[in-house]
C-alpha positions in Angstrom: 44.2 45.6 110.2 45.0 42.9 112.8 42.7 39.9 113.7 41.9 39.9 117.3 41.1 36.5 118.9 38.0 36.3 121.0 38.2 35.7 124.8 41.8 36.9 125.3 42.4 37.0 129.0 46.0 38.1 129.0 48.5 39.0 126.3 52.1 38.3 127.2 55.0 39.7 125.1 58.0 37.5 125.3 60.4 40.3 124.4 61.0 44.0 125.3 59.5 46.1 122.5 60.2 49.5 124.1 62.3 50.5 121.1 59.4 49.9 118.6 57.3 53.0 117.9 54.1 52.0 116.0 51.9 55.0 116.5 50.8 57.8 114.2 51.6 61.1 115.7 54.1 62.6 113.3 55.1 62.4 109.6 58.0 60.0 110.5 55.5 57.7 112.1 53.4 57.7 109.0 56.4 56.7 106.9 57.2 53.8 109.3 53.7 52.5 109.2 53.4 52.9 105.5 56.6 50.9 104.9 55.6 48.2 107.3 52.1 47.9 105.8 53.5 47.8 102.2 56.1 45.3 103.2 53.9 42.9 105.2 50.7 43.3 103.2 52.4 42.6 99.9 53.4 39.1 101.2 50.4 38.3 103.3 47.0 40.1 103.1 45.8 38.5 106.4 48.8 39.4 108.5 49.3 39.3 112.3 51.3 41.3 114.8 53.9 38.5 114.7 54.2 39.0 110.9 54.9 42.7 111.5 57.5 42.0 114.2 59.2 39.5 111.9 59.3 42.0 109.1 60.8 44.7 111.4 63.5 42.3 112.5 64.4 41.7 108.9 64.1 45.5 108.1 65.4 47.1 111.3 66.4 50.2 109.4 62.8 51.2 109.2 62.6 51.6 113.0 65.4 54.2 112.8 63.1 56.6 110.9 61.2 57.5 114.1 63.6 56.3 116.8 64.6 59.9 117.7 61.1 60.7 118.9 60.4 60.5 122.6 57.9 57.6 122.9 56.2 59.4 125.8 56.0 62.7 123.9 52.2 62.8 123.8 51.8 61.8 127.4 54.2 64.4 128.5 52.4 67.1 126.4 49.1 66.1 128.0 50.6 66.5 131.5 51.9 69.9 130.6 48.7 71.1 129.0 45.9 69.4 131.0 44.1 71.4 133.6 41.3 70.8 136.0 37.9 71.7 134.7 35.7 74.1 136.6 32.3 72.8 137.8 30.6 74.9 135.1 32.8 73.3 132.4 32.0 69.8 133.8 28.3 70.5 133.7 28.4 71.8 130.2 30.2 68.6 129.0 27.7 66.3 130.8 
């Protein structure tokens, strides 16, 4: 979907994007991504991350669709559900 430049050493984001949830974990996330893709792709087939962010600045209501979801929800779920594997389980997986 996005072009990735070769030989990137460091990516610096000039602004705090903590409020932007662009992931696909829930139905609300799908709706956000669908609207972003439809809005950006319709204007520019070869779009960049910057194009997406500009679209979201102009259509900030879209971000409200999944803003109620804890952005660390999956990580917290993993911490709750993860467990240490027994030696037998490790050997079976390797």
